[in-house]
C-alpha positions as CSV (number, residue, x, y, z in Angstrom):
1,M,-8.7,40.5,46.2
2,S,-12.1,38.7,46.2
3,R,-12.2,34.9,46.2
4,L,-14.0,35.0,42.8
5,N,-10.9,36.5,41.2
6,Q,-8.4,34.1,42.8
7,V,-8.3,31.8,39.7
8,P,-4.7,30.7,38.8
9,S,-3.7,31.2,35.2
10,L,-2.5,27.7,34.7
11,F,-4.2,24.4,35.5
12,L,-2.5,21.3,36.8
13,L,-0.6,19.8,33.8
14,S,-1.1,16.3,32.6
15,P,1.6,13.7,33.4
16,L,2.5,13.6,29.7
17,L,3.1,17.3,29.6
18,L,5.0,17.3,32.8
19,S,7.3,14.6,31.4
20,G,7.8,16.7,28.3
21,L,8.6,19.8,30.2
22,A,11.0,17.9,32.5
23,A,12.8,16.5,29.4
24,A,13.0,20.0,28.0
25,E,14.5,21.3,31.2
26,N,17.1,18.5,31.3
27,A,18.0,19.4,27.7
28,V,18.5,23.0,28.6
29,D,20.6,22.1,31.6
30,N,22.9,19.9,29.4
31,V,23.4,22.6,26.9
32,V,24.4,25.0,29.7
33,M,26.8,22.6,31.3
34,N,28.5,21.7,28.0
35,S,28.9,25.2,26.6
36,S,31.4,27.6,28.3
37,V,30.7,30.3,25.8
38,M,26.9,30.4,25.8
39,D,25.4,33.5,27.3
40,N,23.0,32.5,30.1
41,S,20.6,35.2,29.0
42,A,20.0,33.3,25.8
43,V,18.8,30.2,27.6
44,E,15.0,29.8,27.5
45,R,13.7,29.2,31.1
46,I,10.6,27.0,31.4
47,E,8.7,27.3,34.6
48,V,6.3,24.6,35.6
49,T,3.4,25.9,37.7
50,G,0.8,23.9,39.7
51,R,-2.8,24.9,40.4
52,A,-4.8,25.5,43.5
53,L,-7.1,22.6,44.3
54,N,-10.1,24.8,45.1
55,Q,-11.2,27.3,42.5
56,G,-14.6,28.7,43.5
57,Y,-17.2,26.1,42.4
58,L,-14.7,23.9,40.5
59,V,-12.8,21.5,42.7
60,D,-10.6,19.4,40.4
61,E,-8.7,17.1,42.8
62,N,-10.5,13.9,43.9
63,S,-9.5,10.6,45.4
64,S,-12.9,9.4,46.6
65,A,-13.6,7.0,43.7
66,T,-10.3,5.1,43.5
67,K,-7.6,6.6,45.9
68,L,-5.5,7.2,42.8
69,D,-4.1,10.6,42.1
70,L,-6.8,11.6,39.7
71,T,-8.6,14.8,38.8
72,V,-12.4,14.7,38.5
73,K,-12.0,14.7,34.7
74,E,-9.6,11.7,34.8
75,T,-12.0,9.6,36.9
76,P,-14.4,7.4,35.0
77,Q,-17.4,8.1,37.2
78,A,-19.8,11.0,37.7
79,I,-18.6,13.2,40.6
80,S,-20.0,16.3,42.2
81,I,-18.1,18.4,44.8
82,I,-19.7,21.0,47.0
83,S,-16.8,23.4,47.6
84,T,-16.0,25.6,50.6
85,E,-17.2,28.7,48.6
86,Q,-20.6,27.1,47.8
87,L,-21.0,26.0,51.5
88,T,-20.3,29.5,52.6
89,D,-22.2,31.5,49.9
90,F,-25.5,29.7,50.6
91,A,-25.1,29.1,54.3
92,L,-25.1,25.3,53.8
93,S,-24.5,24.6,57.5
94,N,-25.5,21.0,57.7
95,I,-25.2,17.9,55.5
96,N,-28.8,18.0,54.4
97,L,-28.5,21.5,53.0
98,A,-25.2,20.6,51.3
99,L,-26.6,17.5,49.7
100,D,-29.7,19.4,48.5
101,Q,-27.3,21.0,46.1
102,A,-25.6,17.8,44.8
103,T,-26.4,16.6,41.3
104,G,-28.9,13.6,41.4
105,V,-29.2,13.5,45.2
106,Q,-32.6,13.4,46.8
107,V,-32.7,14.4,50.5
108,E,-35.6,12.5,52.1
109,R,-36.6,14.5,55.3
110,I,-38.9,11.9,56.8
111,E,-38.7,13.2,60.4
112,T,-37.4,16.3,62.1
113,D,-34.3,14.4,63.4
114,R,-33.8,11.6,60.9
115,T,-33.0,11.9,57.2
116,Y,-32.5,9.4,54.4
117,Y,-30.8,10.0,51.0
118,K,-31.2,8.7,47.5
119,A,-29.4,8.8,44.2
120,R,-30.2,7.1,40.9
121,G,-33.3,5.7,42.6
122,F,-31.6,3.9,45.4
123,D,-30.7,4.6,49.1
124,I,-27.3,6.1,49.8
125,T,-25.8,4.0,52.5
126,N,-22.1,4.8,52.1
127,F,-21.0,7.8,54.0
128,Q,-17.2,8.5,54.5
129,V,-15.0,11.0,56.3
130,D,-11.7,11.5,54.7
131,G,-12.3,8.5,52.5
132,L,-12.9,6.1,55.4
133,G,-16.3,5.0,56.5
134,L,-18.8,2.2,57.2
135,P,-22.2,1.9,55.6
136,F,-25.0,3.0,58.0
137,T,-27.2,0.3,59.4
138,G,-30.4,1.9,58.2
139,G,-29.0,4.3,55.6
140,G,-30.0,7.4,57.5
141,I,-28.5,10.1,59.7
142,E,-29.9,11.0,63.0
143,G,-29.6,14.5,64.4
144,D,-28.1,17.5,62.6
145,L,-24.6,16.8,61.1
146,D,-22.8,20.2,60.8
147,T,-20.5,21.0,57.9
148,A,-18.4,23.6,59.7
149,I,-15.5,21.2,60.1
150,Y,-15.5,20.1,56.4
151,Q,-13.5,21.6,53.5
152,Q,-15.8,20.1,50.9
153,V,-18.4,17.4,50.4
154,E,-17.8,14.9,47.5
155,V,-20.5,12.8,45.9
156,V,-19.3,9.9,43.7
157,R,-22.5,8.7,41.9
158,G,-22.8,5.1,40.9
159,A,-21.5,1.8,42.4
160,N,-18.3,2.4,44.2
161,G,-17.4,-1.0,45.7
162,L,-13.7,-0.4,45.0
163,M,-13.3,2.1,47.8
164,S,-16.4,2.2,49.9
165,G,-16.7,-1.4,51.0
166,V,-19.8,-2.4,49.1
167,G,-21.0,-1.9,45.6
168,N,-24.1,0.2,46.4
169,P,-25.2,1.7,43.0
170,S,-26.6,5.0,44.4
171,A,-23.6,7.1,45.5
172,T,-20.8,7.5,48.0
173,V,-20.7,10.7,50.1
174,N,-17.2,11.7,51.3
175,M,-16.9,14.6,53.7
176,V,-13.3,16.0,53.7
177,R,-12.2,17.5,57.0
178,K,-10.5,20.8,57.2
179,R,-6.7,20.7,57.7
180,P,-4.4,23.3,59.2
181,G,-2.5,25.8,57.1
182,R,1.0,27.1,58.1
183,E,0.0,30.8,58.0
184,F,-2.0,32.2,60.8
185,A,-5.7,32.9,59.9
186,A,-8.8,33.3,62.0
187,K,-12.5,34.0,61.2
188,T,-15.5,34.3,63.3
189,Q,-19.1,34.8,62.2
190,F,-22.4,35.5,64.0
191,S,-25.7,35.0,62.1
192,Y,-29.3,35.5,63.0
193,G,-32.2,34.0,61.1
194,S,-35.9,33.3,61.0
195,W,-37.5,31.7,64.1
196,Q,-34.8,33.0,66.4
197,D,-32.0,31.0,64.7
198,Q,-28.8,32.2,66.4
199,R,-25.4,30.8,65.3
200,L,-21.8,31.6,66.2
201,D,-18.9,30.1,64.2
202,A,-15.1,30.4,64.9
203,D,-12.2,29.0,62.9
204,V,-8.6,29.6,63.7
205,Q,-5.4,28.0,62.3
206,G,-1.7,28.5,62.1
207,E,1.8,27.2,62.8
208,L,2.6,26.2,66.4
209,G,6.3,25.6,65.7
210,E,8.6,24.3,63.1
211,G,6.8,21.5,61.2
212,L,3.7,21.7,63.5
213,A,0.4,23.3,62.7
214,A,-3.1,23.2,64.2
215,R,-6.6,24.2,63.4
216,A,-9.6,24.6,65.7
217,V,-13.3,25.1,64.8
218,A,-16.2,25.8,67.2
219,V,-19.9,26.2,66.6
220,K,-22.8,27.1,68.8
221,Q,-26.3,27.2,67.4
222,D,-29.7,27.6,69.1
223,K,-32.9,27.9,67.0
224,N,-36.7,27.5,67.1
225,S,-38.7,26.4,64.1
226,Y,-41.6,27.0,61.9
227,L,-42.9,23.6,63.2
228,D,-45.1,23.7,66.3
229,R,-43.1,22.9,69.5
230,Y,-39.9,22.2,67.7
231,A,-36.5,23.7,68.7
232,H,-32.9,22.6,68.2
233,D,-29.7,23.2,70.0
234,K,-26.2,22.2,68.7
235,T,-22.7,22.5,70.0
236,L,-19.6,21.5,68.0
237,G,-15.9,21.5,68.6
238,Y,-13.0,20.3,66.4
239,L,-9.2,20.3,66.8
240,V,-6.7,18.9,64.3
241,V,-2.9,18.9,64.4
242,D,-0.5,18.3,61.5
243,A,3.0,17.4,62.4
244,E,6.0,16.7,60.1
245,L,7.9,13.9,61.8
246,S,10.7,14.0,59.2
247,D,11.3,15.0,55.6
248,N,9.3,12.0,54.5
249,S,6.8,11.4,57.2
250,T,3.8,13.3,58.4
251,V,1.1,12.6,61.0
252,V,-2.3,14.2,61.4
253,F,-4.5,13.6,64.4
254,G,-7.7,15.2,65.6
255,H,-11.0,15.0,67.4
256,S,-14.5,16.3,66.8
257,G,-17.4,16.3,69.2
258,Q,-21.0,17.4,68.3
259,H,-23.9,17.5,70.8
260,S,-27.3,18.2,69.3
261,E,-30.8,18.0,70.7
262,G,-34.1,18.4,69.1
263,K,-37.0,19.3,71.4
264,G,-40.5,18.7,70.4
265,G,-39.5,16.7,67.3
266,M,-41.5,14.2,65.4
267,W,-41.1,10.4,65.5
268,G,-42.8,9.6,62.2
269,A,-44.8,12.5,60.7
270,L,-48.3,13.6,59.6
271,N,-51.0,11.1,58.6
272,L,-51.9,12.4,55.2
273,F,-55.4,11.1,54.4
274,Y,-58.8,10.3,55.8
275,G,-60.3,6.8,55.5
276,N,-62.2,7.8,52.3
277,G,-59.0,8.8,50.6
278,E,-59.4,12.5,50.9
279,A,-56.2,14.4,51.7
280,I,-56.0,16.0,55.1
281,E,-55.4,19.8,55.0
282,Y,-52.7,20.9,57.5
283,S,-50.9,24.1,58.1
284,R,-47.2,24.1,57.4
285,S,-46.4,24.2,61.1
286,A,-48.4,21.1,61.9
287,S,-46.6,18.4,63.9
288,T,-47.5,15.2,65.6
289,S,-45.0,15.7,68.5
290,A,-45.8,15.8,72.1
291,D,-44.6,18.8,74.1
292,W,-42.3,16.6,76.2
293,S,-40.6,14.7,73.3
294,Y,-36.9,15.2,72.5
295,W,-34.1,13.5,70.6
296,Q,-30.5,13.8,71.7
297,V,-27.4,12.8,69.7
298,K,-23.8,12.9,71.0
299,D,-21.3,12.3,68.2
300,H,-17.5,12.0,69.0
301,R,-14.9,11.0,66.4
302,S,-11.1,10.7,66.9
303,F,-8.7,10.0,64.1
304,V,-5.1,9.7,63.2
305,E,-3.4,9.4,59.8
306,L,0.2,8.6,59.1
307,Q,1.8,9.0,55.7
308,H,5.3,8.0,54.8
309,K,7.0,8.7,51.4
310,L,9.1,5.7,50.6
311,N,10.6,7.5,47.6
312,D,9.6,10.0,45.0
313,N,7.0,7.6,43.5
314,W,5.7,5.6,46.4
315,A,3.9,6.4,49.7
316,L,2.3,4.4,52.5
317,T,-0.7,5.7,54.3
318,A,-2.3,4.3,57.5
319,S,-5.4,5.8,59.1
320,Y,-7.6,4.9,62.1
321,Q,-10.9,6.4,63.3
322,L,-12.9,5.8,66.4
323,M,-16.5,6.9,66.4
324,Q,-18.7,6.9,69.5
325,I,-22.3,7.9,68.9
326,D,-24.8,8.0,71.8
327,Q,-28.5,8.7,71.3
328,Q,-31.5,8.9,73.5
329,G,-35.0,10.3,73.4
330,D,-38.6,10.4,74.6
331,L,-40.5,9.7,71.4
332,F,-44.2,10.1,70.4
333,Y,-45.6,8.5,67.3
334,V,-49.1,8.9,65.9
335,Y,-50.6,6.0,63.8
336,V,-54.0,5.2,62.3
337,S,-55.5,2.6,64.6
338,G,-59.1,2.3,63.3
339,A,-59.9,-0.3,60.6
340,N,-61.8,2.4,58.7
341,G,-59.0,5.0,58.9
342,I,-59.4,8.6,60.1
343,D,-63.0,9.7,60.1
344,P,-63.4,12.5,57.6
345,V,-66.2,14.1,59.7
346,T,-64.8,13.8,63.3
347,G,-61.1,13.5,62.6
348,L,-60.9,10.6,65.0
349,G,-59.2,7.3,64.4
350,T,-55.6,7.7,65.5
351,T,-53.6,6.6,68.6
352,G,-50.5,8.0,70.2
353,Y,-47.6,5.8,70.9
354,G,-44.9,6.8,73.4
355,S,-41.5,5.2,73.8
356,F,-38.1,5.9,75.3
357,Y,-35.2,4.9,73.0
358,G,-31.5,4.8,73.8
359,K,-28.6,3.6,71.7
360,E,-24.8,3.4,72.2
361,E,-22.7,2.8,69.1
362,Q,-18.9,2.4,68.8
363,T,-17.2,1.9,65.5
364,Q,-13.5,1.4,64.8
365,L,-12.2,1.8,61.3
366,A,-8.6,1.2,60.0
367,D,-7.2,1.5,56.6
368,L,-3.7,0.8,55.2
369,Y,-2.8,1.3,51.6
370,L,0.2,1.7,49.3
371,Q,0.0,4.2,46.4
372,G,2.5,4.9,43.8
373,K,3.8,4.8,40.2
374,F,5.7,2.2,38.3
375,D,7.2,1.8,34.8
376,L,6.1,-1.0,32.4
377,A,6.5,-1.3,28.6
378,G,7.9,2.2,28.4
379,R,5.0,3.9,30.2
380,Q,4.3,4.9,33.7
381,H,1.3,3.5,35.5
382,E,-0.3,4.0,38.9
383,L,-1.3,1.5,41.6
384,V,-3.1,1.5,44.9
385,A,-3.5,-1.6,47.1
386,G,-4.7,-1.8,50.6
387,L,-6.5,-3.4,53.5
388,N,-9.5,-2.1,55.4
389,I,-11.2,-3.4,58.5
390,S,-14.2,-2.1,60.5
391,D,-15.7,-3.2,63.8
392,R,-19.1,-1.8,65.0
393,D,-20.8,-2.6,68.3
394,Y,-24.1,-1.2,69.2
395,T,-26.7,-1.7,71.9
396,D,-30.1,-0.1,72.1
397,I,-33.1,-0.2,74.4
398,S,-36.8,0.6,74.1
399,L,-39.1,1.2,77.0
400,Y,-42.9,1.6,77.0
401,D,-45.8,2.4,79.3
402,F,-48.6,-0.2,79.4
403,S,-49.8,0.6,82.8
404,T,-50.7,4.2,83.3
405,G,-52.9,4.8,80.3
406,A,-50.5,7.5,79.0
407,G,-48.5,5.2,76.8
408,F,-51.1,4.8,74.0
409,P,-53.6,7.7,74.3
410,A,-56.5,8.1,71.9
411,M,-55.8,11.2,69.7
412,P,-58.1,14.1,68.9
413,A,-58.7,15.4,65.4
414,P,-55.4,16.4,63.7
415,A,-56.6,20.0,63.4
416,V,-56.9,20.5,67.2
417,W,-53.8,18.6,68.3
418,N,-51.5,20.8,70.4
419,G,-49.0,18.4,71.8
420,N,-50.5,18.4,75.2
421,T,-50.6,14.8,76.5
422,A,-49.5,13.3,79.8
423,K,-45.9,12.0,79.7
424,P,-45.8,8.2,80.0
425,V,-43.8,6.4,82.7
426,F,-41.3,4.5,80.6
427,K,-40.6,1.3,82.6
428,D,-42.4,-1.5,80.8
429,G,-41.7,-3.9,78.0
430,Q,-38.0,-3.5,78.0
431,S,-36.4,-4.8,74.7
432,G,-33.5,-3.9,72.6
433,S,-30.4,-5.0,70.7
434,D,-26.8,-6.1,71.3
435,V,-25.1,-6.5,67.9
436,N,-21.6,-6.7,66.5
437,A,-20.9,-6.1,62.8
438,K,-17.5,-6.6,61.2
439,Q,-16.2,-6.0,57.8
440,Q,-12.8,-6.9,56.3
441,S,-11.7,-6.1,52.8
442,A,-8.7,-6.0,50.6
443,Y,-8.6,-3.9,47.5
444,S,-6.4,-2.9,44.6
445,A,-6.6,-0.7,41.5
446,V,-4.2,0.1,38.7
447,R,-4.4,2.9,36.3
448,W,-2.8,1.7,33.1
449,D,-1.3,4.3,30.7
450,L,-2.1,2.4,27.5
451,A,-1.5,5.4,25.2
452,D,-1.2,9.1,25.3
453,S,-4.9,9.5,25.0
454,L,-6.2,6.2,26.7
455,K,-6.1,5.3,30.3
456,L,-7.6,2.1,31.8
457,I,-8.5,1.5,35.5
458,T,-8.9,-2.1,36.7
459,G,-9.5,-3.1,40.2
460,A,-11.3,-5.3,42.7
461,R,-12.3,-5.4,46.3
462,W,-12.8,-8.6,48.3
463,I,-15.3,-8.2,51.1
464,K,-16.2,-10.3,54.1
465,A,-19.1,-9.0,56.2
466,E,-20.2,-10.6,59.5
467,V,-23.0,-9.8,61.9
468,A,-23.7,-11.4,65.3
469,G,-26.1,-10.7,68.1
470,L,-29.7,-10.3,68.9
471,S,-32.1,-7.4,68.0
472,Y,-35.5,-7.4,69.8
473,G,-35.3,-11.1,70.3
474,V,-34.3,-11.9,66.7
475,D,-31.0,-13.5,65.8
476,Q,-28.9,-11.1,63.6
477,S,-26.2,-13.7,62.7
478,T,-25.2,-13.6,59.1
479,E,-22.0,-13.9,57.0
480,D,-21.3,-12.9,53.4
481,K,-18.3,-12.9,51.2
482,K,-17.9,-11.4,47.8
483,A,-15.3,-10.1,45.3
484,V,-16.5,-6.9,43.6
485,P,-14.7,-6.1,40.3
486,Y,-14.3,-2.6,38.8
487,V,-13.2,-1.5,35.4
488,G,-13.1,1.9,33.8
489,A,-11.6,3.7,30.9
490,V,-10.9,7.3,29.9
491,Y,-10.2,8.3,26.3
492,D,-9.0,11.9,25.5
493,L,-10.9,12.8,22.4
494,T,-9.1,16.2,22.4
495,S,-7.0,18.0,25.0
496,D,-10.3,19.4,26.4
497,I,-12.8,16.6,25.9
498,S,-12.6,13.1,27.4
499,L,-14.9,10.1,27.0
500,Y,-15.2,7.5,29.8
501,S,-17.0,4.3,30.7
502,S,-17.1,2.1,33.8
503,H,-18.5,-1.1,35.0
504,T,-18.9,-2.3,38.6
505,A,-20.5,-5.3,40.2
506,I,-23.0,-4.7,43.0
507,F,-22.9,-6.5,46.4
508,L,-24.7,-5.1,49.4
509,P,-25.6,-7.0,52.6
510,Q,-29.0,-5.9,53.8
511,N,-30.3,-5.1,57.3
512,E,-33.9,-5.0,56.3
513,R,-36.2,-7.9,57.5
514,D,-39.3,-9.6,56.1
515,A,-42.6,-9.9,58.0
516,N,-41.2,-12.9,59.9
517,R,-38.2,-10.7,61.0
518,Q,-35.7,-12.7,58.9
519,L,-32.8,-10.9,57.2
520,L,-33.1,-10.5,53.5
521,K,-30.5,-11.8,51.1
522,P,-27.7,-9.5,49.9
523,V,-28.4,-7.3,46.9
524,Q,-26.5,-8.3,43.8
525,G,-26.3,-6.9,40.3
526,K,-24.3,-4.7,38.0
527,T,-24.0,-1.1,36.9
528,M,-22.7,0.5,33.7
529,E,-21.9,4.1,33.1
530,F,-20.8,6.1,30.0
531,G,-20.0,9.8,29.9
532,V,-18.2,12.7,28.5
533,K,-16.3,15.5,30.4
534,A,-15.1,18.7,28.9
535,D,-13.0,21.6,30.1
536,L,-14.7,24.9,29.2
537,F,-14.0,28.6,29.6
538,A,-10.2,28.4,29.5
539,D,-10.3,25.2,31.7
540,K,-12.0,27.1,34.5
541,A,-15.2,25.1,34.3
542,L,-16.0,21.4,33.8
543,L,-19.0,20.1,31.9
544,S,-20.0,16.4,32.6
545,L,-22.6,14.2,30.9
546,A,-23.3,10.7,32.4
547,V,-25.5,8.0,31.1
548,F,-26.1,5.0,33.4
549,D,-27.9,1.7,33.6
550,I,-28.3,-0.3,36.9
551,Q,-29.7,-3.8,37.3
552,Q,-30.3,-5.3,40.8
553,Q,-31.7,-8.4,42.3
554,N,-32.9,-9.2,45.9
555,M,-33.3,-5.5,46.7
556,A,-35.5,-4.7,49.7
557,V,-38.8,-3.1,48.9
558,F,-41.3,-1.9,51.4
559,D,-44.0,-4.5,52.3
560,K,-46.0,-3.1,55.2
561,D,-46.0,-1.3,58.6
562,I,-46.3,-3.5,61.7
563,V,-47.1,-1.7,64.9
564,D,-45.9,-3.9,67.7
565,P,-46.3,-2.4,71.2
566,V,-43.4,-4.6,72.5
567,A,-40.9,-4.3,69.6
568,G,-41.9,-0.9,68.4
569,L,-42.9,0.3,65.0
570,F,-41.6,-2.3,62.6
571,K,-41.4,-1.8,58.8
572,A,-41.4,-5.1,57.0
573,Y,-39.7,-5.6,53.6
574,K,-39.6,-8.1,50.8
575,T,-37.1,-8.8,48.0
576,A,-37.8,-7.7,44.5
577,E,-36.9,-10.0,41.6
578,E,-35.3,-7.2,39.7
579,I,-35.2,-3.4,39.9
580,S,-33.5,-1.4,37.3
581,S,-32.6,2.3,37.1
582,S,-31.3,4.3,34.1
583,G,-30.9,7.9,33.4
584,V,-28.9,10.9,32.2
585,E,-27.1,13.5,34.4
586,L,-25.8,16.8,33.0
587,E,-23.6,19.1,35.2
588,L,-21.6,22.2,34.8
589,A,-19.4,23.6,37.6
590,G,-16.8,26.3,37.7
591,A,-16.1,29.9,36.5
592,V,-18.0,30.9,33.4
593,T,-16.4,34.4,33.6
594,E,-14.0,36.0,36.0
595,Q,-17.1,37.3,37.9
596,L,-19.5,34.4,37.5
597,Q,-19.2,31.1,39.4
598,L,-21.9,28.4,39.1
599,S,-22.9,24.8,39.7
600,A,-25.8,23.6,37.6
601,S,-27.3,20.2,36.8
602,L,-30.2,18.5,35.1
603,V,-31.2,14.9,35.8
604,Q,-33.6,12.5,34.0
605,L,-34.2,9.2,35.9
606,N,-36.3,6.1,35.0
607,I,-37.0,3.3,37.5
608,D,-38.6,0.0,36.7
609,G,-39.5,-3.0,38.9
610,D,-40.9,-1.1,41.9
611,K,-44.0,1.0,41.3
612,L,-43.9,2.5,44.8
613,V,-40.3,3.7,44.5
614,E,-40.9,4.9,41.0
615,A,-43.8,7.0,42.1
616,Y,-42.2,8.8,45.0
617,T,-38.9,9.4,43.3
618,P,-38.7,12.5,41.0
619,K,-38.1,11.6,37.4
620,R,-36.6,15.1,36.6
621,T,-34.7,17.5,38.8
622,M,-32.8,20.7,38.2
623,K,-30.4,22.5,40.5
624,L,-28.6,25.8,40.1
625,S,-26.3,27.8,42.4
626,A,-24.6,30.8,41.0
627,V,-22.8,33.9,42.4
628,Y,-21.8,37.0,40.5
629,Q,-19.3,39.7,41.6
630,L,-20.3,43.1,40.4
631,P,-17.4,44.7,38.7
632,Q,-19.0,48.1,39.2
633,L,-19.0,47.7,42.9
634,P,-16.0,45.8,44.2
635,G,-16.8,43.8,47.3
636,L,-20.4,43.1,46.4
637,T,-21.4,39.5,45.4
638,V,-24.9,38.5,44.6
639,G,-26.2,35.0,44.0
640,V,-29.2,32.8,43.2
641,N,-30.0,29.2,44.3
642,Y,-32.9,27.3,42.6
643,R,-34.0,23.7,43.0
644,W,-36.9,22.1,41.0
645,Q,-38.4,18.7,40.9
646,D,-41.3,17.3,39.1
647,D,-44.4,15.7,40.6
648,I,-44.3,12.6,42.9
649,S,-47.0,10.4,44.5
650,R,-47.5,7.5,46.7
651,V,-50.2,4.8,46.7
652,Q,-51.3,4.5,50.3
653,G,-53.8,1.6,50.1
654,K,-57.5,1.2,49.4
655,V,-60.6,3.0,50.6
656,A,-62.4,1.0,53.4
657,A,-65.7,-0.8,52.7
658,I,-67.9,1.6,54.7
659,Y,-67.3,4.5,52.3
660,A,-69.2,5.1,49.1
661,N,-66.0,5.0,47.1
662,A,-64.8,1.7,48.6
663,G,-62.0,0.0,46.9
664,Q,-60.5,3.1,45.2
665,D,-56.8,3.7,45.5
666,I,-55.7,6.2,48.1
667,V,-53.0,8.3,46.5
668,T,-51.0,11.1,48.1
669,R,-49.7,13.6,45.5
670,Q,-47.1,16.3,45.6
671,D,-47.1,18.6,42.5
672,A,-43.9,19.8,40.9
673,Y,-42.3,22.7,42.7
674,G,-39.3,24.9,42.7
675,L,-37.5,26.6,45.6
676,L,-35.8,30.0,45.0
677,G,-33.1,31.4,47.2
678,L,-31.0,34.6,46.9
679,M,-27.8,35.8,48.6
680,A,-25.8,39.0,48.8
681,S,-22.5,39.6,50.5
682,Y,-20.5,42.7,50.9
683,D,-16.8,43.1,51.9
684,V,-16.8,46.2,54.0
685,N,-13.0,46.0,54.1
686,S,-10.4,43.2,54.2
687,Q,-11.7,42.1,57.6
688,W,-15.4,42.7,57.8
689,Q,-18.1,41.1,55.7
690,I,-21.9,41.2,55.8
691,Q,-24.0,38.5,54.2
692,L,-27.8,38.0,53.7
693,N,-29.4,34.8,52.6
694,A,-33.0,34.2,51.7
695,D,-34.6,30.8,51.0
696,N,-38.0,29.7,49.5
697,L,-38.7,33.3,48.5
698,T,-41.8,32.3,46.6
699,D,-43.2,30.7,49.8
700,E,-43.9,27.3,48.2
701,K,-45.9,24.9,50.4
702,Y,-44.7,21.4,49.7
703,L,-44.3,18.0,51.4
704,N,-40.6,17.2,52.2
705,S,-40.8,13.6,51.1
706,L,-43.1,10.7,50.2
707,Y,-40.4,8.1,51.1
708,W,-42.7,7.0,54.0
709,A,-46.5,6.9,54.1
710,Q,-46.3,9.9,56.5
711,A,-44.7,13.3,55.8
712,Y,-44.4,16.9,56.9
713,Y,-44.1,20.3,55.2
714,G,-41.0,22.1,54.2
715,A,-40.0,25.5,55.6
716,P,-41.8,28.7,54.3
717,A,-39.9,31.8,53.2
718,N,-37.0,32.4,55.6
719,Y,-34.0,34.7,56.0
720,R,-30.6,34.9,57.6
721,L,-28.2,37.8,58.2
722,G,-24.5,37.2,59.1
723,V,-21.6,39.3,60.0
724,S,-18.1,37.9,59.9
725,Y,-14.6,39.2,60.9
726,Q,-11.3,37.7,59.8
727,F,-7.8,38.5,60.7
């Protein structure tokens, strides 16, 4: 049977219904025990059935927002979940491709090997694995984070200070690792795509003995690129073991390691305009990289999780993660060095900037929480309370070449640059960082069952964040404490429709620095959200509508670039008095019919208080992923993927005095565009499957992002063919 038809007939029943059915069963049992003459065949048997957690594009179980045992519909926040099926159908093999599909998320591809993410107008800095994580120092991901080891990717939009450590109002991304099943299963897939993109996946799981199961995942990918000189190699391994220590205790432990290396990648991107403000025309393959540049990331993560059921209602969970991330690379950046910008006639006016960069980062995360149910005033309520600590050490080093003449070469016109420049000797101007960052927090949340149709969630998280050490000669020492409250309510208007609201305080220590290299004050503010969630199509799909309003003070906004040959390229920031964001998000996910699965969203966003961010953030976005299984041809599934955003722009500065149009604003613009993808898969039999994916079929030419003053172009039309075998 195809995965599209594996939809259970009953959904997970509400606690009230379960209680009612349990009471009915007890009544039936009493009748049977107290009657010696009743025929057993006359007794009505009531069977209580659960539901599978994953149903195509609707994943109903979620704990990312509160750690309470809630469905997505019962959670008073907007949540999007990219399911296993969606990851597979559209070959979403890395986190960037996955988050491209998430409602309200903007993936800012600023460089070939570094990416930032935004939601509701603000940077996403909270990334978790299995609900445990630490905000990134700069908010971005380096390298190419693969999704092969994850069951699903959850995005909780809005401030989530209760569970994620800080009340960042953008979103929290939680990547849920695959866990082993008891039955043996194995799958391997080989795919080949445009630009010699070769990828081999393997996934095997099963029982090793009584109460012991394991799962192993491996990936090897090697690809070239549409970008000049760029290629990428990636190797991934993952092993997880699930052991039942007793009837009430289980332990899960595992390790993942990913090595990725981009060769010929860009540090920074294309300079987009001449000194007179005219846009520079590039081919889509244009790159500022040198032919010797590279960026390597080694990411190793070990984890253990112990859960003990104290009784039928209470459980204690302890988890620990150790992350070791090592990075290094020979980098080449191109910047405008002339006071009059790039000459529109000769194309001259830029300088290259070579650097070696290395970084070692170790993070330890520990979490202990108690979760359960208790009775009060004749009703049953839920509680979670826990402690969380994190400790992050990182050291980095930058080296330059001031002596050979190769460290800062004058660049030719952009149109003739081919990456051929002498490699510098990186032995000069050594500088770097040695920093320790700690975070301690205590949190608690209660879901109050006030009435059959009304549930209230109250909670708070106390946070203490400390940073110590030096970075490029600047003292990083800072300490902040804050209690972040949370309150949310869900009201069942009918059995299918729920209304919700939530309010969360914002507290976010910042790593950005002003022009004097001083740390900015923490961001503070508040966010409010109202919404409605409705079960549709016999409870097989969920419609969500969210309306939100965010107010922030002290938020870091870009001030200016400072090119410092000793301390590197430094971006200076300043605090904004107030930045607000408001908008509406509409999402539908699940099975519309037995054959049609989809995930669709529309977002309207308004930003006030920062003209720069307002201009480069799309005000309207639309996303659609849908697959349809042809009833006339069993085994054949076809699908469509479409993403659209409206126009964006960025004010880059003023035209220099030597030009006739001196003083005019220099503005880079990206018109509205849409990206169309198609897929088709065919089950040859129960073991073999063939799948074809095509992306950007209309061959749109577009800039990936205007998050920075520089940018590069997205991929043209491309294709991938995969063959998989499972047994």
